Every structure is written in structure tokens, then in C-alpha cells.
N, C-alpha and C positions, 0 to 999 in steps of 0.2 A: 437376784444378784448377778451383775455382769462379770465376765471373766477377769477384767482388770481389778475390780473391787475384791473379788474372791482371792486372787493371787496376792493382793496387798494385805488382806487379812491373814492368809496363810503365812506370809513372810513375817508379819508382826508377831504371830504366835510362835513361829519357829525361832526367831531371835531371842524372845523372852525365855521360852521353855528350854531351848538348847543350852543357853548359858547356865540355867539352873542345873540341868542334867550333867553338863561338863564339869562345873566347879563344885557342885554340892552333892548331887544324888548318885553320880556314877559309882564312886567307891562304896557308898552306903548300900546301894542296890546290890553290888557284887558280893559284899560280905553277908548281906541278909539272905539272898537267894543263892544257895550253893548249887554246884553242878551235880551230876549223878554219881560222882565218886572220883577216884584217882585212877588214871590210866598210865601205862608204861610209856615213857618218852624216849630214853636213851641210856647207854651205859658210859660212864666216864671214870677216870682215875679217882681213887679215894683221896679226899683232902681232909686236913685236920678239922675236927668238929663235925664231920658227917656222921649220920646215924649208922652204927655198925650193923644194925638189923637189915639194912638195905644192901649189904655187900653181895655182889654176884659171885658166888664161889666158883662157878664154871669158868668164867672169864678170868678170875683171879688165878686159878690153877693153871690155865692155859698160858698166861702172860707172865706169871711169877710177880705180878704187881697187883696190889689190892684195887679192885674196881667196885663201884656201886651202881645200883639201878636208880635212875632218876624218874620220878613220877610227876605228872601234872594233873591239875583238875580237869575232869571231863566236863567242859563248860556248856556244851550245847543245851540251851534251855529255850522254852517257848513261853511267851507271855500272851495271854488272851485278855483283851479289853472288852468288857461287856457294858455297853452304855445305854441307859434308859433315855429314849427320845420321845416319851409320851408328853401329853399336853401340859402336865404339871411342872415340867422342867422349864417352861417359858414363863417363869415367875421370878420377880426380883424387885425389891423396894430400895435396894442400895444402888451401887454403881453398876452392878452386873446382874444379868439373869443367872439362874442356877446352871442353865445349859452352857453358858460361856465359861463359868468356873470349871465345870466338868470337862470341857474341851481342853482347857489349859492343863488340868491335872493329867488327863489322858496323854496329852502330847509330851509332858515332862516324863512320865513313866515310859513312854515309847522310846524317847531319845536316850533315856538311861539304859534301857534294854539294848538298843542299837550300839551304844558305846561299849557294851560287853559282848557284842557280836551274837546276841540272841535274836530269835525270830519273834515277830509281833503279828498277832491277828486281831480282828475286830468283829464284834457282834453288836449291831444296833437293833434294839428291840422296843416295841410298844406292848400291845397284847399279843403280838406275833413277832417272829424274827423278820425284821425289815431288810437287813443287809448282813451278809457274811463275807468277810474278806479273809481268806486262808492265811495262816502265818507265813511270813517271808522276812528276809533280812534287808537292811539297807536304808539309806536316807530317803531315796525316792519313794520307797514303800511307806515310810512314816509320813511323808508329805501327802501322799494319797489319803492316808487315814485321817489326817488333819482336815483335808479338803472335804471329806465325807462328813466329818463331825460338824463342820461349819454349814454346809449347804444342803445336806440330805433332808428331804421333805417326807416325813412318815405318812403312811396311808391311814393309820389309826392314831387317836389321841389317848387311848386307854393303856393300862399297864397290866402285864402278866409276867412277873419275874420267874414263876415256876416254868412257864413255857420256854423262856430263854435258857434256863439252867438245864432243862431237858434236852434242848438242842445242843448245848455245849457238850453234854455227856455223850451224845450220839456222834459228834464230829471229832472230838478229841479223845483218841484212844490211849495216848501216852500222857503221863503227868505233865501238867502245865501250871504256870503261875497265873492265877486268874484274879483280876480286879473287876468287881461289879460296882459301877458308878450309877447312883440313883438317889432320889429323895426317900425311897422306900415307904411311900405312902401306899402300901399294898400289904396283902397277907396271903396265906395259903401257899407259901413257897418253902415251908420248913422241911418237908419230906424230900423234895428234889434237891434242896441245898445239902442235906446230909449225904445223899448219894454222890453229888459232885465233890464234896469236901473229902470224901473217903479216898478219891483218886487224885484230886488236884489240891494245890496250895491256894486256897481261896481267901480273898480279903474283900470286905464290903466297905465302900467309901460313900458315906451318907452326906450329900451336899444339900444344905437347907438354908432358908431365910429366917431371920429371927421373928419376922412378922407372921410367919406361918404357925408359930407356937401358940399364940394367943390372939384373939380378936379384940382390937381396941374399941372403946365405947364411942361410936360415931353416929349413933341414932339409926334411922332407917337407911340401909345402904343396899344398892343393887349390886349383886355379885354374880360373876360368871364362873361356872365350873369348867376349867380348861379341858378336862378329859371327856365330859359328857356334852359340853356345849350348852348346858342348861343355865338360863338366867333366872335369878331368884331375888326376892326382896328379903333382906335379913335385918331383924331388929337387934342391932348390936348393943343397944342400951339395956337389953334384958340380961340380967346376971345369969339366968338359967341357960340362955342361948350360949353365952360366952363360956360358962363352965362345961356345957355339953360338948362344945367344939374342942375345948382344951383336953377333955377326957378322951375324945375320939383321936386326937392327934397323938397324945401320949401313949395310947394303946398301940398305935402303929410303930412308934419309936421303941417301945418295950418289946414288941414282937420281933423287930429287927435285931435288937441287942441279944435277946434270948435265943433266937434262931441261929445266929452266927456263932455265938459263944458256945452253945451246946453242940454245934456241929464241928467245933475245933477250928473254926475259921476266924480270921482277924477282923477287927472293926476300926474304922477311922470316922470320926464325926467332924465335918468341916462346914462352918457357917460361911456364907458368901462374903461377909464383911471381915472375916478372919484370914490369917495367913495360912494358906494350904501348904506352903513351904515348911513352916514349923511343924504342922501336923504330920506331914509325910516323914520328915527327918526324925521326929520323935518316935514314930512307929518303927522306922527302919532300925533305929538305935536300940529300942526295946527288944526287937527281934534278933538283932545281930549279935 
């Protein structure tokens, strides 16, 4: 992709997702993810309706006028976006690939965090951590994250969620808001997820295509495994083959739901032909 085309794509995503974060998600995000507590801001004269428990008795005694302490939320938060860029993300039978929807969701979350003056970091992973961008503030930083989401070319097509979570735990020493965006066609990440969720506020966002759930009856079909690169002939007219695939897929979905729920982490399921706006808003409102 040349620079002009890349900038055009970044701008298109920025316009769409920034509008969403400005008008819809900013306030919901702020009320859902609270700061670390209240910190002292200033002392001012008591006004009718103020909480008497906040009266500063030292200043009141000194001035002979009632004064109260004013507190404000200590807002400084960090959001980490963990994005699966393995081969299976390059799948889509509707208008968009899973990876394109993932990019839009990540950009919307990043702009929502920026609107609240929070830091945003990025981890791109396959079966290894392919790219780590440390958390920073600002619009230009978010645009860099979007550029990487659009154009980064992974070295591997395989998936290892556990490896990415292990890396997160090693680089993030303080509590962070963590969104893991993937199709979660993987397993063996239960243990590392529990460790990460003890320290961080973790949410899994599963982005999937409806045609991944079942194989239609199309006779003999040549299929490519995007992660292994293996070409195979599959007899989709066989009921046994279709049932076997459906069972395999459902096991991955159940493992995802079970792992995140038991770890105390949040879950969002988003099909590529559905509105991720409604899914995110619903999740924020349930939590807020």
C-alpha cells in the first residue's frame, strides 16, 4: 500500500470512529472506567448544599468563614489494545474482513480514551508479539496506532493468545484497561488470562463471521487454512464433516466465554455484519 492510499484509509477511519467516540462513547467510557480515586484539588468557601463532611476545619477556624475541601477524580488511566493479527483475521464473507472491523473498534476505543486524556498502548500479536507501542497520549499517537493496524504485516499467521497475555503482564506493572480483540479460535490461554485479569481490567472482544459457525453444503470444496497455509479438499456434503466442524468451532467459543467469565473479565461478541456500536454501548451501559 502506497503512502497516499494509507493516509486516505487512516483519514476515513479517523472521521468515522472519532465521530462515534465524540458523540456516543466518550461519556459512556468515562463513566464505565473510573480513575484511581479522588484527589484533593482546592479549598473554597462553603456554599449551600455542600457536603458538611468536606469542611476544612483548619481553614474555617483561621478565616472565621466555613470552607470546604474540593476533590476531583484522579483520572490518569491507561488503555492497552491487544489485537490479534494472525491469518484467520483475514476472513470475511460480508462487506468487511474481520481485521477491518477490529481496526474500527480499536480506533473507536482509542479516541474515546484520548477524549478522556488517557494513555493508549498497542500490542499486535500472532503466535508471538509482533509489535509493541508503549502507552502515550494524544491524537497523533492514536493515528500512528491506526496506521499500524491497517498496514502492519505479521511474520507469522498462527495464534498464541497466552504468549500475548504473558507479554502484557511483563510490560504493564500498573493497572490498565485492556481490550483483547480476536476471533478467539484458540485455546490454552486460561491460566495467563487469570493472571492478567487479577491486575488489569480485561475485556475480550470476539469478532467473527457468521459463515465461520457452520459449513454450508456445497459438495467437494478446496479450502485454505489461513494460519497453516494448508490446502485441503473438504466434502461439505457430508453431514459428519459439517457436524464435526460445528462442534470444533463451538468448543473454541465455549472456551473463550468460560475462560473470560471465570477470570472476572468482560466479554463482547460482535459479528462482522452486526453493529459494533450497539455492542460496545450495551457493554458500557451494563458496566457503568
